[in-house]
C-alpha positions as CSV (number, residue, x, y, z in Angstrom):
1,M,-17.9,-2.8,21.3
2,S,-20.7,-0.5,20.2
3,V,-20.1,2.2,17.7
4,H,-21.9,5.5,17.8
5,V,-19.4,8.6,16.7
6,R,-18.7,9.4,13.3
7,G,-21.4,7.4,11.7
8,L,-22.2,3.6,12.0
9,H,-20.9,2.8,8.4
10,G,-17.6,4.9,8.8
11,Q,-16.8,3.3,12.3
12,A,-17.6,-0.3,10.7
13,V,-15.2,0.0,7.7
14,D,-12.6,1.3,10.2
15,V,-12.9,-1.2,12.6
16,I,-12.7,-4.1,10.0
17,G,-10.0,-2.3,8.2
18,E,-7.6,-1.6,11.0
19,R,-7.8,-5.3,11.9
20,I,-7.2,-6.4,8.2
21,V,-4.2,-4.3,7.8
22,R,-2.7,-4.7,11.5
23,G,-2.7,-8.5,10.6
24,D,-5.3,-9.4,13.5
25,T,-7.4,-10.8,10.5
26,A,-4.8,-12.4,8.3
27,P,-5.2,-12.8,4.6
28,G,-7.2,-16.2,3.8
29,D,-9.5,-15.6,7.1
30,L,-13.1,-15.6,6.7
31,L,-15.2,-12.8,8.0
32,Y,-18.6,-13.5,9.3
33,P,-21.2,-10.6,8.7
34,D,-23.6,-12.0,11.5
35,Q,-20.5,-12.1,14.2
36,I,-19.6,-8.6,13.1
37,E,-23.3,-7.3,13.3
38,A,-23.5,-8.4,16.7
39,E,-20.1,-7.3,17.9
40,L,-20.4,-3.6,16.7
41,G,-24.3,-3.5,17.3
42,V,-25.1,-2.6,13.6
43,S,-27.6,-3.7,11.3
44,K,-27.0,-6.2,8.6
45,T,-27.3,-3.1,6.0
46,V,-24.1,-1.3,7.9
47,V,-22.4,-4.5,7.7
48,R,-23.0,-5.1,4.2
49,E,-22.2,-1.6,2.9
50,A,-19.1,-1.7,5.2
51,L,-17.8,-5.0,3.5
52,R,-18.6,-3.4,0.0
53,V,-16.4,-0.6,0.9
54,L,-13.4,-2.8,2.0
55,A,-13.8,-4.9,-1.2
56,S,-13.5,-1.7,-3.5
57,K,-10.0,-1.1,-1.6
58,G,-8.9,-4.8,-2.5
59,L,-8.7,-5.8,1.2
60,I,-11.7,-8.7,1.0
61,D,-13.7,-10.7,-1.4
62,S,-16.7,-12.9,-1.6
63,R,-17.3,-16.0,-3.3
64,Q,-20.1,-18.8,-3.4
65,K,-19.2,-21.6,-0.9
66,R,-16.4,-20.0,0.3
67,G,-18.0,-16.7,2.2
68,T,-16.1,-13.1,2.6
69,F,-12.3,-13.5,3.0
70,V,-9.3,-11.2,3.6
71,R,-7.3,-11.0,-0.1
72,P,-3.6,-11.3,-0.1
73,R,-1.5,-8.4,0.6
74,A,-0.3,-8.0,-3.1
75,D,-4.3,-7.5,-3.9
76,W,-4.7,-4.4,-1.6
77,N,-4.7,-0.9,-2.8
78,L,-1.8,0.3,-0.8
79,L,-2.3,3.8,-2.1
80,D,-5.8,4.2,-0.7
81,A,-6.3,7.2,1.6
82,D,-7.8,4.7,4.3
83,V,-5.3,1.9,4.0
84,L,-2.6,4.4,4.4
85,R,-4.0,5.9,7.6
86,W,-5.0,2.1,9.0
87,R,-1.3,1.4,8.2
88,G,-0.2,4.3,10.3
89,Q,-2.5,3.8,13.5
90,G,-0.7,3.1,16.8
91,V,3.1,2.5,16.8
92,P,4.9,3.6,13.6
93,D,5.6,0.6,11.2
94,E,9.2,1.1,10.1
95,G,8.7,-0.3,7.0
96,F,6.0,1.9,6.3
97,L,8.1,5.1,7.3
98,D,11.2,3.9,5.2
99,D,8.7,3.2,2.4
100,L,7.3,7.1,2.9
101,A,10.9,8.3,3.2
102,E,11.8,6.8,-0.2
103,V,8.9,8.2,-2.1
104,R,9.2,11.6,-0.5
105,A,12.8,11.5,-2.0
106,I,11.8,10.3,-5.2
107,V,8.7,12.8,-5.5
108,E,9.2,16.1,-3.5
109,P,12.6,17.0,-5.0
110,A,11.2,16.9,-8.3
111,G,8.3,18.7,-7.4
112,A,10.5,21.5,-6.1
113,R,12.1,21.8,-9.5
114,L,9.0,22.3,-11.3
115,A,7.7,24.7,-8.6
116,A,10.9,26.9,-9.0
117,R,9.8,27.2,-12.7
118,R,6.2,27.3,-12.4
119,R,5.3,28.9,-9.1
120,T,2.7,31.8,-9.1
121,E,2.7,34.7,-6.3
122,E,-0.4,32.6,-4.9
123,D,1.7,29.6,-4.3
124,L,4.3,31.2,-2.6
125,A,1.8,33.1,-0.4
126,A,0.5,29.6,0.5
127,L,3.9,28.2,1.2
128,V,4.8,31.3,3.4
129,E,1.4,31.3,5.0
130,A,2.5,27.3,6.0
131,I,6.0,28.4,7.6
132,E,4.0,31.2,9.5
133,L,1.8,28.7,10.7
134,M,4.8,26.3,11.9
135,E,6.1,29.7,14.0
136,A,2.5,30.0,15.1
137,A,2.3,26.4,16.5
138,D,5.2,27.1,19.2
139,G,5.2,23.6,20.5
140,D,1.5,22.8,19.9
141,V,1.9,19.3,18.3
142,P,-1.5,19.2,16.6
143,A,-0.9,22.6,15.2
144,T,2.7,21.5,14.1
145,V,1.5,18.6,12.3
146,E,-1.2,20.7,10.3
147,A,1.3,23.3,9.4
148,D,3.8,20.9,8.1
149,L,1.4,19.2,6.1
150,A,0.1,22.5,4.6
151,F,3.3,23.3,3.6
152,H,3.9,19.9,1.6
153,R,0.5,20.2,-0.2
154,A,1.4,23.8,-1.1
155,L,4.8,22.6,-2.5
156,L,3.3,19.9,-4.5
157,A,0.4,22.3,-5.7
158,A,3.1,24.7,-6.8
159,A,4.5,22.3,-9.4
160,H,1.1,22.7,-11.3
161,N,1.2,19.0,-12.3
162,E,-2.3,17.2,-11.8
163,L,-0.8,13.7,-11.3
164,L,2.0,14.9,-9.2
165,T,-0.4,16.6,-7.1
166,G,-2.3,13.5,-6.8
167,M,0.6,12.1,-4.6
168,E,-0.6,14.4,-1.8
169,V,-2.7,11.5,-0.6
170,V,0.4,9.4,-0.2
171,I,2.7,11.8,1.2
172,E,0.0,13.6,3.6
173,A,-1.1,9.9,5.2
174,G,2.4,8.9,6.0
175,L,3.4,12.4,7.2
176,R,0.8,12.6,9.6
177,V,2.0,9.6,11.1
178,R,5.8,10.6,11.2
179,D,5.1,13.9,12.5
180,S,2.7,13.0,15.1
181,F,5.5,10.6,16.2
182,V,8.3,12.8,15.9
183,H,6.6,16.1,17.3
184,G,4.8,14.3,19.9
185,A,7.8,12.4,21.5
186,D,9.7,13.5,24.4
187,H,12.8,14.4,22.8
188,G,14.8,16.1,25.7
189,A,16.1,19.5,25.9
190,D,18.6,19.2,22.9
191,H,16.3,17.7,20.3
192,G,13.5,20.0,21.3
193,A,15.5,23.1,20.7
194,D,15.4,21.9,17.2
195,D,14.0,24.4,14.8
196,A,12.4,23.0,11.4
197,V,11.4,26.4,10.1
198,P,14.6,27.3,8.6
199,A,15.0,24.2,6.7
200,H,11.4,24.9,5.2
201,R,12.3,28.6,4.6
202,A,15.5,27.7,2.5
203,V,13.0,25.7,0.3
204,V,10.7,28.6,0.0
205,D,13.7,31.1,-0.8
206,A,14.8,28.9,-3.7
207,I,11.5,28.7,-5.2
208,A,10.7,32.4,-5.0
209,A,14.3,32.8,-6.5
210,R,12.9,30.5,-9.4
211,D,16.4,28.5,-8.9
212,P,15.1,24.7,-9.7
213,E,18.4,22.9,-8.5
214,A,18.4,25.0,-5.2
215,A,15.1,24.2,-4.7
216,A,15.6,20.4,-5.2
217,R,18.9,20.4,-2.9
218,A,17.0,22.4,-0.2
219,V,14.1,19.7,-0.1
220,E,16.7,16.8,0.0
221,D,18.2,18.8,2.9
222,L,14.7,19.0,4.6
223,L,14.3,15.1,3.8
224,A,17.5,14.3,5.1
225,K,16.8,16.2,8.5
226,A,13.3,14.3,8.5
227,V,15.0,11.0,8.4
228,A,17.8,11.9,10.9
229,D,15.1,12.8,13.2
230,L,13.0,9.8,13.0
231,R,16.2,7.8,13.3
232,Q,17.2,9.3,16.3
233,L,13.8,8.5,17.9
234,I,13.5,4.9,17.0
235,G,17.6,4.0,17.2
236,S,17.5,2.1,14.0
237,P,19.9,2.3,11.2
238,D,18.7,3.5,7.4
239,R,17.2,0.9,5.5
240,E,20.3,0.6,3.3
241,E,22.7,0.0,6.3
242,T,20.6,-3.1,6.7
243,A,20.6,-4.5,3.2
């Protein structure tokens, strides 16, 4: 395999990182820079820099006499944007999607309460624009996904809490995986007719009315719908039902 697109360094990081997160290269396994260099057709400098980046994410470490090895999963920076993206590659990981749903259920209703109290006219305009983008997407999967991401970014931004806004990286990485799967699937006529715009608009209406509890409830309804859509596609019960 030879890498040419997106820059040698970035693609080397992606190739090695995806293998580790997928489990193809397991915790404790050794990485051999010379083999990576030959396989990817890149220089020693590119491989060295890629390994340095992966070490900064907690995925690998290097020790004298032992060499470069994959660290235990507990040491990984699971909130790193790249690690989140790699975890969502390919067929969705149900555990990852369950984790995302739980994080969203904790963060987004609280963000909506704050947004209802603190929103500005500019915040409302950003939320409304995102809904208009949803309507204009008209079945275009990439456009629908980007519109949904824009809405949830705007929702967190409207809370005017820098730390809460920082959760965007977690929600966006996971939401991109979930949305691409749900909106890209062949749902059939009945499911395909489902319209997410009214549920999003209910959130905006409550925030515009400065009603914190209504805003939180509207987000909870939106998240419940998101979970139901996903369960319908993957055919598995809620996590609580399997406990």
